[in-house]
Steps between C-alpha positions, in 0.01 A plus 500: 500500500780741589677419172179569306451837671862593435468417128173692481658809658786488249249476215315808626824699511604393152165581342461838673395795288208480259321170556245564225567666166316536172592696190400516135561705188328574168642245251414712196695802624839565337727552799799539268371846413535604864836636606462742789260436786442759772418378850262781588344393830543282807191571708296350781592390849871580468553850640876532479627669184831319543328162517290587195815577302654171614196302383496688169869413456419129544255525211755700298750214542246253359427731208872527425538122511224472241651748253324824592642841591318604819471855630499471879241651733740755650595625153134512396409710804786738425390542139137552599601759758667696222175475303302615807267201470313382811660175619283406798304229316630356176331160523200581281521411131440862397779634723739227390430582134561871562833424665602267218421772246707756690793259532463388137493129581267244337432304820480583870497274805277559802553308826231483768555351847166477686653322801847540644553365848551143606294416189584640157281541194634656183376567146706631209362608162658601171276749318519598133514879495332530159168341599513434876472123463672260740755289316643314801387454859649312793360440849649347812440451870707364784694591812759771563596408854403847624323487836195704601500668843268306732291803598425582135432135422237497775319795343518350149363163611253642751675328791504778760660268754832553325488874579495674835200720584543836335772383259266545204518876542880490497552287189601797285790564737571130560472201265353694208776756525754217503351340190412803289585850619876461515551293187550767235868411462516155658669239281400136483678275746740245345246222568214697342721594207589137431141375523350782294766465231416130478132592481564742214699237312212253535243756390710582191541134403284545188638839403555474122861507386599743227676299233606812309715738701594833341671676789 
């Protein structure tokens, strides 16, 4: 029994990251015509700009490995700032198309992360700037290893026994502040970085490879 539990624990460690992934692309689309791809948005539950840039870089690495020339999120934000374009929400198709037109790229990538805590959910889309159609999409979910403060967990699950009386009024200066308010420049931990990079690689498993490279 002890041997079985030991083997099971090793298996959990090895398979950490995205435990469920699904991706697909439009077979009729000519991906060879695509050269530059701008990563325009990483939005959702991740509040740290540094972490967002790290996640965007993981996708940029996969794009490079498949023959594309990615424009990273940090560079995109800098270019959009020069154009004085609002950058608070670039996840809509219309906004993504506008950005792609400004940057003069045929395709943009939008990354949405609805959940980022102990559990991770992530969706990435490649959008054709000319007509707004999705030409590739990948989704994944799994674990990051990030823990949730017990007081906040009690409020999320409705278990008030995990919080002391009156703690609910102090969450914005306690657990919530720890999770969100101070994360504008917080980088991913090495463990999170490893698991999320593995997740991105799994999500991009069906990313079409450009067989004609002109750059």
